[in-house]
N, C-alpha and C positions, 0 to 999 in steps of 0.2 A: 375210229376206223382201224388203227393199228392193233388195238386190243382185240377187236373182232377177228382181224386177220390171224393174230397169234393163237386165238382160241380155235379157229378153224384148222390151223396147222396141227395143233395138238390132237384134235379129233381124228384128222387123217393119219397121224402117226399111230394112234391107237388101232385104227382099222387096218392100216398097211404099214407095219413097223419098218422103219428105214434099215437098209442094209448098205454097207460101205460100197460105193461105186467101183472100187478097185478089188478088194479081197472078198466082198460079199458077206462079211461078218455082221451080224445084227447089232443095232444100237445107234448108228448115225450114218449119214450119207458119205462121210469121209472120216474113217476111224483115226485114232491118235497114232497107231502104228504106221499107217499109210501116210499120214501127214508128215511124220518124222522121216520117212523114206523119200520124200519129194526132194529132187535136186534142183537148186536154182541155177540160172545161167551163170557160169564162172565170171567172177569180177577180176579185173576191171573190164568194162564194156564201153563200146563206142556210144556216146550220148545221142547219136543220131539213129543208127540202125540197130543198136542194142546187141551186136555181136561182140564176143570177147575180143578185146583189143587193148594194147598198151598205149595206143594213140587215139585221141578223140578230137576231131573226127578221124575215123580210120581211113586208110589209103583208098578203099573202095568208095567211101562217101565223098572224099576230096575229088576223086577222079570223075565220078558221076553222082552228084548230089541228088538224093531222092526228093520226091515232092513232099513227103511228110517231114514234120519237124522233129519227130522222135518215134522210135518203135521200141517197145520193151515187152518182154515176156516174163510171166510169173514164175515159170519153171521150165526145165528141159522136158521135151516130149519123150519120156521114157518112164519105165516103172509104173507106180500107181497112177500118175497123171495120164500116161498113155492109155491105160485100161479104162480109166474114168471117162476120158474124152471119147473113146470108142463107144462106150455104153451110152453116153449122153447123145452122141451124134447118130448112132445106128441102132441103139437099143431102146429108144423112146424113154430114157431115164431123165426126163426133164426135171423131176423132183430133186435131183442132185445139183441142179444149177446154182441155187443159193450157196451151198457149201463150197462149190468150186469158185464162185464169184468172190468168196472171202479172200482167196489167193490173188485175184485181180485187184481187189480193193487195197490189199497190203502192198502190191507192186505199184499201184498208182500213187499211194502216199509216199512210198520210197523214192519214186522218181521226182516227186515234187512238181508235177504238172499242174496247170491252172485251166482245165477245161471248162467250157460254158455249157456243154451239152454232150449227150451220149448218142452215138449212131452205130447200130450194128451193121456189119457187112451183110448185105442181102443175099438171099438165094434167088436164083431165077424162079419165076412163078411155077413153072412146070416142075422143077425139082422140089419146091416147097410143098406142092400138092402131093407129090409122091411120098415125101417124108412125113408130112402132116405138121411140121413146125420147123423153125429155124433155130438151130442150136446156139448160134451167136446172139440171136435176139433174146433167148432165154437167159444167157449170161448177162447181157446188157440190162435186162429188166432188174435183175438182182443187184447189179452194181449201181444202177440208178437209185434204187431204194437205199443202198448202204451209204452212198456218197451224196445223196440229195441233189442230184443233178438232173435237169430235164432230159427226158428220153424221147427221141424222135425215131420211131420204128420204121416209118415209111419215107423219111426225108431222102434216103438214097435207095435207088432201085437198080436191079440188074436187068439190063435190056437184051443181053445176049448170053445164051446158056454156056457155050464153050465146053471144053472137056474138063474132066477131073484133073486137078493139078498133080496128083500123085504119079510119080514116075517120069515127069517131064523135066527136060533140062532147064537151066536158067533162062536161056533165050526163048525156049518154047513156053515157059510159064509167062514171061512178059507178053509175048504175042497172044497167048490164050486169053488174057484179061484186058488187053488193050481196047479201050472204048467200050468196055462191057458194062459200064455204070452210067447212070444219069441222075441228076438231082431232081426230085419230084416236087419238093416244097422249098423254094428258094429262101422264103422268110425264115426258115429254120437254120439256114446255113450262113447267109450273108452277114458279115461283120462278127461272126462267132469263132471261138476256139473249139473245134470239134474233136471229140474223143471217139475214135472208131474202135469197135470191139470185134474180135474174131477169136475162134477157138485155137487155131494152130497157124504158125507162120514158119516158112522155110527160108525162102529167098526174099520175102517181103514184097513180092510183085503185086499181090492183091492189095495190100495196104497202100503201096505206092500209087496204084491206079485209082483207088478210092480217094486218096489225098489230092491227086491231080485233078480229079473231077470236082471235088469239093472246093478247091481253091479257085478253079476256073469260074465257079459260081459265087465267089466272094468270101469264102472262109478265110479268116486271118491267119489261123494256125490249124494244123491237123496233127494230132498225136494218134498213134495206133498202139493199143494195148491188147495183148493176146495171152491166152491162158498158157500156152506151151510153145516152145521153140524147137523145131527140128534141127539137129546138127547139120551144118551145110558145108563141111569140108569138101564133099564131092562136087560142090558147085563152084568152089574157088578156082 
């Protein structure tokens, strides 16, 4: 089956040659120049929230421990990653997801987590119908294949649409996602170490609410792995 899949990918590449999701140069979905320009989150980071910190847990996580056991980003949300995420999220460039998921896979291995399954952050059904796909699910599919971890696309569902998180304050972000998720398939969650996948994190409010929901249904641990991290000095 893998051989058939690889052959199918080669045929599609011949019909629709890949162009870099960032600079649009032909040849690959993420060219070498753009890969080299990707900036990681500055180390050291808090082992819990993944923000740059000389202390772990950081003061924020000590004062208000999040529900997740760890949050980590593959890169900063700027430069080539920002452009690629925008094209994946709003430009229907789902073909670039496997290339971007390579960054997630490297970040997962770097963090040394021990997840049992992968669960993407869901979109509300209305939003998903409008967009036609869930960008986090596309990343999760590729990561699942790379890490050989079970993928549960519908284990978590979004029950309340809420507003777009862009431009909201920290408190508004928390309120916006509070009780916005529900576990649809308990058997996929109970007793498992869940790896939640999203495209971008800023304050970690969405990841925290997903983790709270999953743990309330029996997940033993919840890790949140995101493609990119928005700098959050303005939220401190």
